[in-house]
C-alpha positions as CSV (number, residue, x, y, z in Angstrom):
1,M,-6.8,17.4,-7.1
2,I,-5.0,21.0,-5.8
3,L,-3.6,21.5,-2.3
4,I,-4.3,24.6,-1.4
5,S,-1.7,25.0,1.1
6,L,1.1,27.4,1.8
7,V,2.3,26.3,5.3
8,I,1.8,23.3,7.1
9,E,2.2,22.7,10.5
10,I,2.7,19.2,12.3
11,L,2.0,18.4,15.6
12,I,1.2,14.4,16.9
13,I,0.0,13.6,13.0
14,H,-1.0,14.8,10.2
15,L,-1.9,12.7,7.3
16,A,-3.8,12.4,4.5
17,P,-5.2,9.0,2.9
18,C,-5.7,8.4,-0.7
19,L,-6.4,5.6,-2.8
20,L,-4.3,5.0,-6.1
21,G,-5.3,3.0,-9.0
22,D,-5.0,-0.3,-7.9
23,S,-6.9,0.2,-5.0
24,C,-5.0,0.4,-2.5
25,A,-4.5,3.3,0.2
26,C,-1.5,5.8,0.6
27,L,-0.6,7.8,3.4
28,S,0.9,11.3,3.4
29,G,2.4,12.9,6.4
30,F,4.1,12.5,9.4
31,V,3.1,10.4,12.6
32,S,5.5,11.1,15.3
33,N,7.8,13.3,13.0
34,E,8.3,10.2,10.8
35,S,7.7,10.8,7.8
36,C,5.4,8.5,5.5
37,G,4.5,8.6,1.8
38,N,4.4,5.1,0.8
39,P,1.4,2.5,0.0
40,V,-0.2,0.7,3.0
41,K,0.2,-2.8,1.5
42,E,-2.2,-4.2,3.6
43,S,-4.9,-1.8,1.9
44,R,-4.9,-3.3,-1.5
45,G,-7.6,-4.0,-2.6
46,C,-10.0,-1.8,-0.5
47,K,-12.9,0.3,-1.5
48,D,-13.1,3.3,0.5
49,A,-10.5,4.7,3.6
50,I,-11.2,7.4,6.5
51,I,-8.4,8.6,8.8
52,S,-8.2,10.1,12.5
53,E,-5.6,11.4,14.3
54,S,-4.8,7.5,15.7
55,Y,-7.0,5.4,13.4
56,L,-7.2,4.3,9.5
57,T,-9.9,2.6,8.4
58,L,-10.1,0.2,5.3
59,A,-13.4,-1.0,3.7
60,F,-13.3,-4.1,1.4
61,S,-16.0,-5.7,-0.3
62,D,-16.1,-8.4,2.7
63,R,-15.0,-6.1,5.7
64,L,-13.2,-3.4,7.7
65,E,-10.3,-2.9,9.3
66,S,-9.1,-0.3,11.3
67,W,-5.1,-0.3,12.0
68,D,-3.4,2.0,14.8
69,L,-1.5,4.7,13.6
70,Q,0.4,4.1,16.8
71,K,1.9,1.2,16.4
72,K,3.1,-1.0,14.1
73,E,1.3,-4.3,14.3
74,T,0.6,-6.9,11.7
75,S,-2.8,-7.0,11.8
76,P,-5.8,-4.6,12.1
77,S,-7.1,-3.6,16.2
78,W,-10.2,-4.1,15.1
79,S,-11.8,-5.2,11.8
80,M,-16.0,-6.6,11.6
81,E,-17.5,-9.0,8.8
82,I,-19.9,-6.6,6.3
83,K,-22.8,-8.0,4.1
84,T,-22.7,-7.0,0.6
85,D,-26.4,-7.5,0.1
86,P,-28.2,-3.9,0.6
87,E,-31.6,-5.3,1.7
88,I,-30.1,-6.9,5.0
89,S,-27.4,-4.4,5.5
90,G,-29.8,-1.6,5.6
91,T,-27.1,1.3,5.4
92,P,-24.7,1.5,2.1
93,L,-21.0,1.5,2.7
94,N,-19.9,4.9,2.9
95,L,-17.5,5.9,5.0
96,P,-17.9,6.6,8.1
97,L,-21.1,5.6,7.7
98,V,-21.2,1.3,7.8
99,P,-23.4,-1.6,8.1
100,G,-25.9,-0.9,11.0
101,G,-23.8,2.2,12.6
102,Y,-20.9,4.2,12.0
103,I,-16.6,4.8,12.7
104,A,-15.8,7.0,15.1
105,T,-13.0,8.8,15.4
106,K,-12.1,7.7,19.2
107,T,-12.5,3.9,20.7
108,P,-14.8,2.7,20.6
109,L,-14.4,2.5,17.1
110,Y,-17.5,1.4,15.8
111,R,-21.2,2.6,17.1
112,S,-24.8,1.6,16.2
113,L,-26.9,3.5,14.6
114,S,-31.1,3.3,15.0
115,P,-32.5,2.0,11.5
116,H,-35.0,4.8,11.7
117,L,-31.9,7.0,11.1
118,R,-32.1,5.8,7.8
119,A,-28.7,7.5,7.4
120,K,-28.0,9.1,4.0
121,S,-24.5,10.6,5.4
122,L,-22.7,11.3,7.9
123,A,-19.7,13.9,9.1
124,L,-17.4,14.0,12.2
125,S,-15.4,16.0,14.3
126,S,-13.4,14.9,17.3
127,E,-16.6,15.8,19.8
128,H,-19.7,16.3,17.5
129,A,-21.0,14.8,14.9
130,I,-23.8,15.5,12.4
131,L,-26.1,12.9,10.0
132,L,-28.0,13.2,7.1
133,S,-31.1,11.4,6.7
134,A,-32.3,9.4,3.5
135,S,-35.3,12.6,3.8
136,G,-33.2,15.6,3.9
137,T,-33.4,16.0,8.1
138,V,-30.8,17.4,9.8
139,Y,-28.8,14.9,12.9
140,T,-26.2,16.3,15.5
141,W,-25.0,15.1,18.6
142,G,-21.8,15.2,20.6
143,L,-20.3,18.3,22.8
144,G,-22.0,21.2,22.6
145,S,-20.4,23.9,24.4
146,H,-19.6,25.9,20.8
147,G,-23.7,25.8,19.9
148,Q,-22.2,23.2,17.2
149,L,-25.1,20.9,17.2
150,G,-27.6,23.8,16.5
151,H,-30.2,23.4,19.0
152,G,-30.0,26.7,20.6
153,G,-28.1,26.0,23.9
154,L,-24.9,25.1,24.8
155,T,-25.5,21.5,26.5
156,P,-24.5,18.1,25.0
157,E,-26.5,15.2,23.4
158,E,-26.1,11.7,23.9
159,E,-28.0,10.9,21.3
160,P,-28.8,11.7,17.7
161,R,-31.5,14.6,18.0
162,A,-33.0,15.8,14.8
163,V,-32.2,20.2,14.3
164,E,-35.6,21.9,14.7
165,A,-34.6,25.5,13.2
166,L,-34.3,23.2,9.8
167,W,-37.8,21.3,10.0
168,G,-39.4,21.1,6.8
169,M,-36.3,22.3,4.9
170,P,-34.6,19.1,3.5
171,M,-31.0,19.3,3.0
172,S,-28.6,17.7,0.5
173,C,-25.2,18.0,2.1
174,V,-23.8,18.3,5.5
175,A,-19.9,19.1,6.9
176,T,-18.1,19.6,10.1
177,G,-15.3,21.4,11.1
178,G,-13.5,21.4,15.0
179,W,-16.4,23.3,16.2
180,H,-19.4,24.3,13.7
181,S,-21.0,22.8,11.3
182,V,-22.8,23.8,7.6
183,C,-25.6,22.6,5.2
184,I,-27.1,22.9,2.1
185,S,-30.5,22.5,1.4
186,D,-32.2,21.2,-1.4
187,G,-32.2,24.9,-2.9
188,G,-28.4,25.3,-2.6
189,D,-28.4,27.4,0.8
190,L,-25.7,27.5,2.6
191,Y,-26.5,27.2,6.7
192,V,-23.8,27.8,9.6
193,W,-23.9,27.4,12.8
194,G,-21.0,26.7,15.7
195,W,-17.8,28.2,16.8
196,N,-17.1,31.6,14.8
197,E,-14.1,32.7,17.2
198,S,-11.6,32.6,13.8
199,G,-14.9,33.5,11.0
200,Q,-15.4,30.5,9.9
201,L,-19.3,30.7,10.2
202,G,-18.3,34.0,7.5
203,L,-20.1,36.5,10.1
204,P,-18.8,38.6,11.9
205,S,-16.1,37.9,14.5
206,R,-14.2,40.0,17.2
207,G,-11.8,37.6,18.4
208,L,-11.0,37.3,14.3
209,R,-10.8,41.1,13.9
210,K,-8.4,41.8,17.2
211,A,-6.2,38.6,15.5
212,T,-6.0,40.4,12.4
213,Q,-4.9,43.5,14.1
214,Q,-2.0,41.7,15.9
215,Q,-0.9,39.0,12.9
216,S,1.3,41.3,11.8
217,S,3.8,41.6,14.9
218,Q,3.3,37.8,16.4
219,Q,2.2,34.3,15.5
220,Q,-0.7,32.3,16.9
221,E,0.4,30.2,19.5
222,E,-2.4,27.5,20.2
223,S,-2.7,24.5,18.1
224,P,-6.0,25.4,15.6
225,C,-7.6,22.7,17.8
226,R,-7.4,23.3,20.8
227,D,-10.5,24.1,23.2
228,A,-11.3,27.9,24.0
229,S,-13.6,29.6,25.8
230,T,-17.7,29.1,25.1
231,S,-19.2,32.2,26.0
232,T,-20.8,34.3,24.2
233,A,-21.2,37.7,25.2
234,E,-19.4,40.1,23.6
235,E,-19.5,43.8,24.4
236,P,-17.9,46.5,22.4
237,Q,-14.5,48.2,22.7
238,E,-13.0,51.1,22.0
239,G,-13.9,52.6,18.8
240,E,-16.9,50.6,18.5
241,T,-20.5,51.2,18.2
242,H,-23.5,49.5,20.0
243,E,-25.1,48.8,16.0
244,E,-22.0,46.8,15.4
245,V,-23.2,42.8,16.0
246,F,-20.1,40.9,16.2
247,I,-21.2,37.1,16.8
248,S,-19.0,34.4,18.9
249,I,-21.5,31.0,19.1
250,Q,-23.7,30.8,16.5
251,A,-26.2,28.4,18.4
252,F,-28.7,27.4,15.8
253,P,-28.3,27.3,12.6
254,A,-27.9,30.8,10.4
255,L,-28.6,31.2,6.7
256,L,-25.5,32.6,4.8
257,D,-25.1,34.5,1.5
258,I,-22.2,33.9,0.0
259,T,-23.2,35.2,-3.2
260,P,-26.6,36.3,-4.7
261,S,-26.2,35.1,-8.2
262,C,-25.7,31.7,-7.7
263,E,-26.3,28.3,-5.6
264,V,-23.9,26.5,-3.0
265,S,-23.4,22.8,-5.0
266,T,-20.9,21.3,-2.1
267,V,-19.2,22.5,1.3
268,S,-16.5,20.9,3.3
269,C,-15.0,21.8,6.6
270,G,-11.5,22.2,8.3
271,C,-10.9,22.8,12.0
272,R,-11.3,26.9,11.7
273,H,-12.1,27.5,8.1
274,T,-14.7,26.5,5.3
275,A,-15.2,26.6,1.9
276,A,-18.1,26.3,-0.7
277,V,-18.4,25.7,-4.1
278,T,-21.2,27.3,-5.8
279,T,-23.1,26.1,-9.2
280,T,-20.9,28.5,-11.2
281,G,-17.5,26.1,-10.2
282,D,-16.3,28.7,-8.1
283,L,-14.2,28.1,-4.8
284,Y,-15.3,30.4,-2.1
285,T,-13.2,30.1,1.1
286,W,-13.7,31.7,4.6
287,G,-12.1,31.4,8.1
288,W,-8.8,31.0,9.8
289,G,-6.0,31.7,7.2
290,D,-3.1,31.3,9.2
291,Y,-1.4,28.5,7.0
292,G,-2.5,29.5,3.7
293,Q,-5.5,26.3,3.9
294,L,-7.9,29.5,2.0
295,G,-6.0,30.1,-1.1
296,H,-6.1,33.9,-1.1
297,Q,-1.8,34.2,-1.6
298,T,-1.8,35.7,1.7
299,L,-2.0,34.4,5.3
300,I,-5.0,36.7,6.1
301,S,-8.0,35.3,8.0
302,S,-11.3,36.4,7.3
303,D,-14.6,36.3,8.2
304,E,-16.2,37.0,5.0
305,P,-16.9,34.8,2.0
306,Q,-13.8,35.2,-1.0
307,R,-13.5,33.5,-4.1
308,V,-10.5,32.4,-4.8
309,E,-9.2,34.1,-7.8
310,L,-6.8,31.5,-9.1
311,F,-9.0,29.2,-10.4
312,K,-10.7,32.1,-12.7
313,E,-7.7,33.0,-13.3
314,Q,-6.4,30.0,-15.0
315,Q,-10.1,29.2,-16.3
316,M,-10.8,26.2,-14.6
317,R,-13.8,25.0,-12.8
318,V,-13.9,23.8,-9.4
319,V,-16.3,20.6,-9.1
320,D,-15.6,19.3,-5.2
321,V,-13.6,20.5,-2.5
322,V,-12.7,19.0,0.5
323,C,-10.7,20.6,3.3
324,G,-8.2,19.0,6.0
325,A,-7.6,20.8,9.3
326,W,-6.0,23.2,8.4
327,N,-5.7,22.6,4.4
328,T,-7.7,22.7,1.1
329,F,-8.1,20.6,-1.7
330,A,-9.9,21.0,-4.6
331,S,-11.3,19.0,-7.8
332,V,-10.9,21.1,-10.9
333,V,-11.6,21.1,-14.6
334,K,-10.4,23.1,-17.3
335,E,-13.2,25.3,-18.6
336,E,-13.2,24.7,-22.8
337,V,-12.9,28.0,-24.4
338,A,-15.4,28.9,-27.4
339,G,-13.4,29.6,-30.5
340,P,-13.5,32.7,-33.1
């Protein structure tokens, strides 16, 4: 794994879990200004791990355990036995999905899902969720104030609701950021929707253009995950023509062409940035870049997908990407160079 990040802002918590070779979770980062980077001894033997701002959830072969990261406890704050027989459990273990439901980022941690959804994968933000069913249907629910649910409005949904704009197009991958969502079709097309204040949808953003102009004279003061206005109206400013279209909120899925020559194989979202890998092994990133999370050797944000040139220069092929809130992890392999 290669970490793409020049600067990391530490707020209340910034942690990243990884599984070591002996199936032990190791946390790296800070909790309430206390540095941590040691294996969690209670995690030995775990098969998977997922982390939120407050909880570390570990999946073992026979149980699930959630630990409160703000407390130094000797026992998990929540646990549940699980059945390993897929015919009985119904849902394969794929955190945050668990048998019969999923692990949320806030309490109550365990929340049930209807078995009729036939969940294949699930992505969570702090306020909304996006689920991919076994048939390729996309469902969303939660807060909708920034259009992140993709139903054409800004209202919340308490229960999973199918994204009607994607009917008839089976999807293979879903991801979610702070207030935006993305998915990939079986044919390798990328669809985006939600908030575009920082260009995280790859669509023209007036907010980003303004921020870019001011970037040389001031630093952004707000946390990248603080809430913001939900207004969608954007009138042309001085020097702009009415033909220029800027997107603040995209309330239904829009097709985003990263490159016309190849398909998208996987995608991941940070709080305000997005990263996608193509079938040719190229990594494209866009959105908020103040912490270097875009990997373009600058701190400049972008509302257009741009290829990360480092990997081509080093003859590396990107095979996977995972975004943290303000950083990006890429898994790469060395390209084989043909001999003379």
